C-alpha positions as CSV (number, residue, x, y, z in Angstrom):
1,M,-63.5,9.5,-44.6
2,S,-65.7,6.5,-44.4
3,R,-65.6,4.2,-41.4
4,R,-64.1,1.4,-43.5
5,A,-61.5,3.7,-45.0
6,F,-60.6,5.0,-41.5
7,A,-60.2,1.4,-40.3
8,R,-58.0,0.5,-43.2
9,T,-55.8,3.6,-42.7
10,L,-55.4,2.9,-39.0
11,T,-54.5,-0.7,-39.7
12,Q,-51.8,0.4,-42.2
13,T,-50.5,3.0,-39.8
14,L,-50.1,0.5,-36.9
15,A,-48.4,-2.0,-39.3
16,L,-45.9,0.6,-40.4
17,A,-45.3,1.6,-36.7
18,A,-44.7,-2.0,-35.8
19,A,-42.4,-2.5,-38.7
20,G,-40.4,0.6,-37.7
21,A,-40.2,-0.6,-34.1
22,A,-39.0,-4.1,-35.2
23,G,-36.3,-2.5,-37.2
24,S,-35.0,-0.3,-34.3
25,F,-34.1,-2.9,-31.8
26,G,-30.7,-2.4,-30.1
27,P,-28.4,-5.1,-28.8
28,F,-30.6,-5.5,-25.7
29,G,-33.9,-5.7,-27.5
30,L,-35.2,-2.1,-26.8
31,S,-37.3,-0.6,-29.6
32,G,-38.0,3.1,-30.1
33,L,-41.6,2.7,-28.8
34,A,-40.4,0.7,-25.7
35,R,-38.1,3.6,-24.6
36,A,-41.1,4.9,-22.7
37,A,-41.4,1.7,-20.8
38,T,-41.1,1.5,-17.0
39,P,-37.4,1.8,-16.1
40,L,-35.5,-1.1,-14.7
41,K,-34.0,0.4,-11.6
42,I,-30.4,-0.2,-10.4
43,G,-29.5,0.7,-6.8
44,L,-26.2,2.2,-5.8
45,L,-25.4,2.0,-2.1
46,A,-22.0,3.6,-1.5
47,P,-20.1,5.7,1.1
48,L,-20.8,9.2,-0.1
49,S,-19.8,10.9,3.2
50,G,-16.8,10.2,5.4
51,P,-13.2,9.1,4.6
52,L,-14.3,6.9,1.7
53,T,-16.3,9.6,-0.1
54,R,-13.9,9.7,-3.1
55,V,-14.4,6.0,-3.6
56,G,-18.2,6.2,-3.3
57,E,-18.3,9.1,-5.7
58,T,-16.2,7.3,-8.3
59,N,-18.5,4.2,-8.0
60,R,-21.5,6.5,-8.6
61,N,-20.0,8.2,-11.5
62,C,-18.9,4.9,-13.2
63,A,-22.4,3.4,-12.6
64,A,-24.0,6.4,-14.3
65,L,-21.6,6.2,-17.2
66,A,-22.4,2.5,-17.7
67,I,-26.1,3.0,-17.5
68,D,-25.9,5.8,-20.1
69,E,-24.0,3.6,-22.5
70,I,-26.5,0.7,-22.0
71,N,-29.5,3.0,-22.5
72,A,-27.9,4.5,-25.6
73,A,-27.5,1.0,-27.0
74,G,-31.1,0.1,-26.3
75,G,-31.6,-0.7,-22.6
76,V,-32.3,-4.1,-21.2
77,L,-35.4,-6.3,-22.0
78,G,-37.1,-3.4,-23.7
79,R,-36.6,-1.1,-20.7
80,P,-34.2,1.8,-19.9
81,L,-32.1,1.6,-16.8
82,Q,-32.5,4.1,-14.0
83,L,-29.9,4.7,-11.2
84,L,-31.1,5.3,-7.6
85,V,-28.4,6.4,-5.2
86,E,-28.1,6.1,-1.4
87,D,-25.3,6.9,1.1
88,T,-24.1,4.2,3.5
89,Q,-22.5,6.9,5.7
90,M,-19.9,4.1,6.4
91,S,-22.4,2.6,8.9
92,T,-23.6,-1.0,8.7
93,A,-26.9,-0.1,10.3
94,V,-27.5,2.7,7.7
95,A,-26.4,0.4,4.9
96,L,-28.9,-2.2,5.9
97,D,-31.7,0.3,6.2
98,K,-30.9,1.9,2.9
99,A,-30.6,-1.5,1.2
100,R,-34.0,-2.5,2.4
101,Q,-35.5,0.8,1.1
102,L,-33.9,0.3,-2.3
103,F,-35.1,-3.3,-2.6
104,M,-38.5,-3.1,-1.0
105,R,-39.7,0.5,-1.5
106,D,-37.9,1.4,-4.8
107,D,-37.9,-2.1,-6.3
108,V,-34.4,-2.0,-7.7
109,A,-33.3,-5.0,-9.8
110,M,-29.8,-5.1,-8.4
111,L,-27.7,-3.3,-5.8
112,T,-24.0,-2.3,-6.2
113,G,-21.5,0.4,-5.1
114,M,-20.6,-1.0,-1.6
115,V,-16.9,-0.6,-0.5
116,L,-16.6,-2.1,3.0
117,P,-17.3,-5.8,3.6
118,A,-19.8,-4.8,6.3
119,E,-21.7,-2.8,3.7
120,R,-21.7,-5.8,1.3
121,E,-23.1,-8.1,4.1
122,A,-25.8,-5.6,4.9
123,A,-26.8,-5.4,1.2
124,L,-26.8,-9.2,1.0
125,Q,-29.1,-9.5,4.1
126,A,-31.6,-7.3,2.4
127,A,-31.2,-9.0,-1.0
128,V,-32.0,-12.4,0.5
129,A,-35.4,-11.1,1.6
130,A,-36.0,-9.3,-1.7
131,R,-34.7,-12.2,-3.8
132,R,-32.5,-9.9,-5.8
133,L,-28.8,-9.7,-6.8
134,V,-25.9,-7.8,-5.2
135,V,-22.8,-6.9,-7.3
136,Y,-19.8,-6.0,-5.0
137,P,-17.4,-3.7,-6.8
138,N,-14.3,-4.2,-4.7
139,F,-11.6,-6.9,-4.2
140,D,-12.7,-9.3,-1.5
141,E,-11.8,-12.3,0.6
142,G,-13.4,-14.7,-1.8
143,R,-16.9,-14.4,-0.4
144,C,-19.3,-16.7,-2.2
145,H,-23.1,-16.4,-2.0
146,A,-26.0,-17.5,-4.3
147,Q,-27.0,-13.8,-4.7
148,L,-23.6,-12.2,-5.0
149,L,-21.3,-11.3,-7.9
150,T,-17.9,-9.8,-7.1
151,T,-16.1,-7.8,-9.8
152,G,-12.8,-7.2,-8.0
153,L,-10.1,-9.8,-7.5
154,A,-10.7,-12.4,-4.8
155,M,-7.9,-12.6,-2.2
156,N,-6.0,-15.6,-3.7
157,Q,-6.3,-14.0,-7.2
158,R,-4.2,-11.1,-6.1
159,I,-2.0,-12.7,-3.3
160,E,-0.7,-15.8,-5.1
161,P,0.6,-14.1,-8.3
162,A,2.0,-11.1,-6.4
163,I,3.9,-13.2,-3.8
164,Q,5.2,-15.6,-6.4
165,W,6.6,-12.6,-8.3
166,L,7.9,-10.7,-5.2
167,V,9.8,-13.6,-3.7
168,R,11.4,-14.3,-7.1
169,E,12.2,-10.6,-8.0
170,V,12.5,-8.7,-4.7
171,G,13.2,-10.8,-1.7
172,K,12.1,-13.5,0.8
173,K,11.6,-11.7,4.1
174,V,8.1,-10.1,4.4
175,C,6.4,-7.9,7.0
176,V,2.7,-7.2,6.8
177,V,0.7,-4.2,8.1
178,V,-3.1,-4.2,7.8
179,S,-6.2,-2.6,9.0
180,D,-7.8,-4.6,11.9
181,M,-10.7,-6.1,10.1
182,G,-12.2,-9.6,10.4
183,S,-11.5,-10.5,6.8
184,N,-7.9,-9.5,7.2
185,R,-7.4,-11.6,10.3
186,R,-9.4,-14.6,9.0
187,T,-8.3,-14.6,5.4
188,L,-5.8,-12.1,4.2
189,V,-3.0,-12.7,6.6
190,P,-3.3,-16.5,6.7
191,Q,-3.3,-16.6,2.9
192,L,-0.3,-14.3,2.8
193,Q,1.6,-16.6,5.2
194,V,0.7,-19.7,3.2
195,S,1.7,-18.2,-0.1
196,I,5.0,-16.7,1.3
197,E,6.0,-20.0,2.7
198,R,4.9,-21.9,-0.4
199,H,7.3,-19.8,-2.5
200,G,10.2,-20.1,-0.1
201,G,9.8,-16.8,1.8
202,T,9.3,-16.0,5.5
203,L,6.6,-13.9,7.1
204,V,8.6,-12.2,9.9
205,D,6.0,-9.8,11.4
206,V,2.3,-8.8,11.3
207,S,0.8,-5.6,12.6
208,Y,-2.9,-4.8,12.9
209,F,-4.1,-1.2,13.1
210,P,-7.7,-0.2,14.2
211,F,-9.5,2.2,11.9
212,G,-8.7,5.8,12.9
213,T,-4.9,5.1,13.5
214,R,-2.8,8.0,12.4
215,D,0.5,7.4,14.0
216,F,2.4,4.4,12.7
217,G,5.8,5.4,13.9
218,A,6.5,2.8,16.6
219,V,5.6,-0.1,14.2
220,L,7.7,1.4,11.4
221,Q,10.7,1.6,13.7
222,R,10.2,-2.1,14.7
223,I,9.9,-3.1,11.1
224,A,13.1,-1.3,10.1
225,A,15.0,-3.2,12.8
226,L,13.7,-6.5,11.4
227,R,15.2,-5.6,8.0
228,P,12.7,-7.3,5.7
229,Q,13.0,-6.9,1.9
230,I,9.2,-6.4,1.5
231,V,6.5,-4.6,3.5
232,W,2.9,-5.5,2.4
233,H,0.3,-3.0,3.5
234,S,-3.5,-3.1,3.4
235,I,-4.3,0.1,5.4
236,G,-7.8,0.8,4.2
237,D,-9.1,3.8,6.1
238,D,-6.1,6.2,5.7
239,P,-3.4,4.8,3.4
240,V,-2.3,8.4,2.5
241,T,-1.0,9.0,6.1
242,F,0.6,5.5,6.2
243,V,2.5,5.9,3.0
244,K,3.7,9.4,3.8
245,Q,4.9,8.3,7.2
246,Y,6.6,5.2,5.6
247,R,8.6,7.5,3.4
248,S,9.3,10.0,6.1
249,F,11.0,7.2,8.1
250,S,13.3,6.5,5.0
251,M,12.1,2.9,5.0
252,E,14.2,0.7,2.7
253,P,12.0,-2.4,2.2
254,Q,9.9,-2.5,-1.0
255,L,6.4,-1.3,-0.2
256,V,3.6,-3.4,-1.8
257,S,-0.1,-2.9,-1.6
258,D,-3.3,-4.3,-3.0
259,I,-4.9,-0.8,-2.6
260,A,-2.2,1.1,-4.6
261,H,-3.6,3.1,-7.5
262,E,-3.2,6.4,-9.3
263,S,-5.5,8.4,-7.0
264,L,-3.5,7.3,-4.0
265,S,-0.3,8.2,-5.7
266,I,-1.6,11.7,-6.4
267,A,-2.8,12.1,-2.8
268,T,0.5,11.1,-1.3
269,E,2.3,13.9,-3.2
270,G,5.2,11.8,-4.4
271,A,5.5,9.5,-1.4
272,S,4.1,6.6,-3.4
273,T,6.8,6.6,-6.1
274,G,8.2,3.2,-6.4
275,T,5.4,1.5,-4.5
276,L,4.2,-1.8,-6.1
277,G,0.4,-2.2,-6.6
278,V,-1.6,-5.4,-7.2
279,S,-4.8,-5.0,-9.1
280,S,-7.0,-6.0,-12.0
281,Y,-7.1,-2.4,-13.2
282,F,-4.7,0.5,-13.5
283,M,-5.5,3.6,-15.6
284,S,-2.2,3.1,-17.3
285,L,-3.4,-0.1,-19.1
286,D,-3.0,0.4,-22.8
287,N,-5.9,-1.1,-24.7
288,A,-8.7,0.2,-26.8
289,A,-11.5,-0.4,-24.3
290,N,-9.6,1.5,-21.5
291,R,-8.6,4.4,-23.7
292,A,-12.3,4.8,-24.8
293,F,-13.5,4.4,-21.2
294,L,-11.2,7.1,-19.9
295,A,-12.1,9.5,-22.7
296,R,-15.8,9.1,-22.0
297,Y,-15.4,9.4,-18.3
298,T,-13.2,12.5,-18.7
299,A,-15.7,14.1,-21.1
300,R,-18.6,13.5,-18.7
301,Y,-16.8,14.6,-15.4
302,A,-14.4,17.2,-16.7
303,D,-15.9,19.8,-14.4
304,A,-16.1,17.6,-11.3
305,H,-12.9,19.1,-9.7
306,A,-11.5,15.6,-9.5
307,P,-7.7,15.0,-9.8
308,R,-6.2,14.2,-13.2
309,L,-3.6,11.9,-14.5
310,G,-2.3,13.6,-17.5
311,A,-5.4,14.6,-19.6
312,S,-7.7,12.0,-17.9
313,V,-9.9,12.5,-14.9
314,V,-8.8,9.9,-12.3
315,V,-10.8,6.7,-12.1
316,L,-10.3,4.4,-9.0
317,P,-10.2,0.6,-9.5
318,H,-13.5,0.4,-7.5
319,G,-15.1,2.6,-10.2
320,E,-14.0,0.3,-13.0
321,N,-15.3,-2.6,-10.9
322,T,-18.7,-0.8,-10.7
323,Y,-18.7,-0.1,-14.4
324,A,-17.8,-3.8,-15.1
325,G,-20.5,-5.1,-12.8
326,I,-23.3,-3.1,-14.4
327,Q,-22.2,-4.1,-17.9
328,L,-22.0,-7.8,-16.9
329,F,-25.4,-7.6,-15.2
330,A,-27.1,-6.0,-18.2
331,Q,-25.7,-8.6,-20.6
332,A,-26.6,-11.5,-18.2
333,V,-30.2,-10.2,-17.8
334,H,-30.5,-10.0,-21.6
335,L,-29.3,-13.6,-21.9
336,A,-31.5,-14.9,-19.1
337,G,-34.6,-12.9,-20.0
338,S,-35.0,-12.3,-16.3
339,I,-33.7,-10.4,-13.3
340,E,-34.1,-13.4,-11.0
341,P,-30.7,-14.0,-9.3
342,G,-30.5,-17.7,-10.1
343,R,-31.1,-17.2,-13.8
344,V,-28.8,-14.2,-14.0
345,K,-26.0,-16.0,-12.3
346,A,-26.5,-19.0,-14.6
347,A,-26.2,-16.7,-17.6
348,L,-23.0,-14.9,-16.3
349,P,-20.5,-17.8,-17.2
350,R,-21.7,-17.6,-20.8
351,L,-20.4,-14.0,-21.1
352,S,-17.0,-12.7,-22.3
353,L,-16.6,-8.9,-22.4
354,A,-13.8,-6.5,-23.4
355,L,-13.8,-4.2,-20.5
356,P,-11.3,-1.4,-19.5
357,R,-9.2,-3.9,-17.6
358,G,-9.1,-6.2,-20.6
359,P,-10.9,-9.5,-21.4
360,V,-13.3,-10.6,-18.6
361,S,-15.4,-13.7,-18.0
362,V,-17.1,-15.1,-15.0
363,T,-16.6,-18.3,-12.9
364,G,-18.9,-21.3,-13.5
365,D,-20.9,-20.4,-10.4
366,G,-21.4,-16.8,-11.5
367,G,-19.8,-15.5,-8.4
368,H,-16.4,-13.9,-9.4
369,V,-14.7,-12.5,-12.4
370,L,-11.9,-14.2,-14.3
371,C,-9.3,-11.7,-15.6
372,A,-5.7,-10.8,-15.4
373,T,-3.9,-9.8,-12.2
374,R,-1.4,-7.0,-12.7
375,I,1.6,-5.8,-10.8
376,G,2.4,-2.2,-11.4
377,R,5.0,0.3,-10.0
378,A,4.1,3.9,-9.3
379,R,6.1,6.4,-11.4
380,T,7.0,9.9,-10.5
381,D,4.1,11.2,-12.6
382,N,1.7,9.0,-10.6
383,S,1.0,6.6,-13.5
384,F,1.8,2.9,-13.1
385,E,4.4,0.9,-15.1
386,I,2.9,-2.6,-15.6
387,L,5.7,-5.0,-14.5
388,A,3.8,-8.3,-14.8
389,S,0.4,-9.6,-15.8
390,T,-0.8,-13.1,-15.0
391,G,-4.0,-15.1,-14.9
392,P,-6.8,-15.5,-15.0
393,I,-6.7,-17.5,-11.7
394,A,-9.7,-19.4,-10.3
395,P,-10.8,-17.8,-7.0
396,T,-10.8,-19.6,-3.7
397,C,-14.3,-19.5,-2.3
398,Q,-15.0,-18.4,1.3
399,T,-18.7,-18.9,2.4
């Protein structure tokens, strides 16, 4: 072949390759040729050892599922996503060290997976220095920060609709039992009291329990003597023991929790039946996105020895929050054309996604999700009957 003919053939080959690449772009702009591009790294920092291991594992699993789906659809900005995982060991110091490693050494574009507020704050401290985004996949006190997106319900988003419904449907006298955490003392209990009084009820008793408490008997006896109609619990480190003891004391007040979900019902071996839960997500939600999500999750983790609800592998709400956060982040980066936190957060309010929990949008500041708040009752088969659905409710911001 002559030099001129070779050059003409090479030019035609490159043109055909370019045309083929241009025709293979997915929804995030990734071409077939670009799939070999440097991955865009996502960091997952979660408690993968200790009492919250199941939560951390579900967050990791749901993150991997979201990333696989995004990559199958074309990736983000011409790059596939890659998940890097670290264990917080439920230690603030470890969480801070691992967050710094993920941002500075591994160059992750975003960090998610944290469960405890202290883990979130450690991640934020590292994110400020790295100028990156943190996506917190748990319900929260309404924490607002320029580099934070929270995909669980803010405190007022779950308290206000729940208390309004409870005072109307169940009763007016309320006792509260919570883990002794700063956010519970500063925000949860004060907001509960304000909401209860606003709707004509009375907060008659509050009990705080340090992490590690396993004997709730004395407080349960006191609560029984006060004869409330409702007991609200937010026992975060060992809700299984608390719920079992609550039932063993034959407590009559309606038990309500913002941490009730299918996994907890299974773990309490029937003691949760009748408990009311407040959440943005229950596995029992009947919509196309949730059915498809549970089918994909079950197919992927069928051999993970995880508990099942009917035919489905159990997914905790934290996991759906993690899945939602990565999907929102990917879409926002696509719109912004950048991973810079300010630009990503500016793009988030332009999104509206059909997620397993249902339709989701984001507040104007890009800091919290807007979605329905559900009240569900645990059935004997550990599923939840959805009794009420309200919202979306604008979050109250706590800096």
